C-alpha positions in Angstrom: 0.0 0.0 0.0 1.5 3.3 -0.9 1.6 6.2 1.6 -1.4 8.1 0.0 -3.7 5.1 0.3 -2.4 4.5 3.8 -3.2 8.1 4.8 -6.7 7.9 3.3 -7.3 4.5 5.0 -6.3 6.0 8.4 -8.6 9.0 7.9 -11.5 6.7 7.0 -10.8 4.6 10.1 -10.7 7.7 12.3 -14.0 8.9 10.7 -15.7 5.6 11.5 -14.4 5.7 15.1 -15.7 9.2 15.7 -19.1 8.5 14.0 -19.6 5.5 16.2 -19.7 7.8 19.2 -21.4 10.9 17.8 -25.1 11.0 16.8 -27.1 14.1 15.9 -30.6 14.4 17.4 -33.4 16.9 16.8 -32.5 18.7 20.1 -28.7 18.5 19.5 -27.8 17.9 15.8 -24.3 17.2 14.5 -22.0 19.8 13.1 -20.0 17.9 10.5 -16.8 19.4 9.1 -15.2 18.2 5.8 -11.9 19.7 4.8 -10.0 19.4 1.6 -6.9 21.1 0.4 -8.9 23.8 -1.5 -12.1 24.2 0.5 -13.9 23.6 3.8 -17.5 22.5 4.2 -19.8 22.4 7.3 -23.2 20.8 7.7 -25.7 20.6 10.5 -27.3 17.2 10.4 -30.2 15.6 12.3 -29.2 11.9 12.1 -32.5 10.7 13.6 -34.3 11.9 10.4 -31.3 11.8 8.1 -31.8 15.4 7.2 -29.4 18.3 6.6 -30.7 21.3 8.5 -28.3 23.8 7.0 -24.9 24.0 5.3 -22.1 26.4 4.5 -18.8 26.2 2.6 -16.2 28.2 0.9 -18.1 27.6 -2.4 -21.1 29.6 -1.2 -22.0 32.9 -2.9 -21.8 34.8 0.4 -18.2 33.6 0.8 -17.2 34.3 -2.8 -18.4 37.9 -2.4 -15.8 38.5 0.3 -13.0 37.8 -2.1 -11.2 35.5 0.3 -9.5 32.2 -0.6 -11.0 28.9 0.6 -7.8 27.3 2.0 -6.9 29.3 5.1 -7.9 29.8 8.7 -9.6 33.1 8.0 -11.9 31.5 5.4 -12.7 28.6 7.8 -13.6 31.1 10.6 -15.9 32.9 8.1 -17.6 29.6 7.2 -18.0 28.8 10.9 -19.8 32.2 11.5 -21.9 31.6 8.4 -23.0 28.1 9.6 -23.7 29.5 13.0 -25.9 32.3 11.7 -27.8 29.8 9.5 -28.2 27.4 12.4 -29.6 30.1 14.7 -32.1 31.1 11.9 -33.2 27.4 11.7 -33.7 27.3 15.4 -30.6 25.3 16.4 -28.6 26.6 19.3 -26.7 23.5 20.5 -24.8 21.1 18.4 -22.4 18.1 18.7 -19.1 18.8 16.9 -17.9 16.1 14.4 -14.4 17.0 13.3 -14.5 14.3 10.5 -11.5 12.4 11.7 -9.2 15.4 11.5 -7.3 16.7 14.5 -8.8 19.8 16.3 -6.2 22.2 15.0 -5.8 24.8 12.3 -8.8 25.2 9.9 -11.0 22.8 11.8 -10.4 24.7 15.1 -11.0 28.1 13.3 -14.3 26.9 11.9 -15.4 25.8 15.4 -14.3 29.2 16.9 -16.3 31.0 14.2 -19.4 28.9 15.0 -19.1 29.6 18.7 -18.7 33.4 17.9 -22.0 33.2 16.0 -23.8 31.8 19.0 -23.7 28.0 18.7 -23.0 26.0 21.9 -20.8 22.9 21.9 
């Protein structure tokens, strides 16, 4: 197995381990973060009904209007604030944070801080 396949397999293993412990309910949905080299995505998901309540990413029109790039911590914090605002509008105040198998550092941490600044509790 080459090193890229091994890294991907490790990430998938960590994602499965985290998802075995985290479940989003109607009262406390899951804030799922997906990070790529170019962009960052966030969704608030009610796993009981298998529904996405709201989402935000660096590909949204609101983010594109700012002129920022999608691959840095400032962009991740903006996406966190955006998902926080959309969640509050949808009536969600508390979430469970799903870091998607990534370590809580860098862009993932910035997104979480932005969501907390917007009013989400986790």
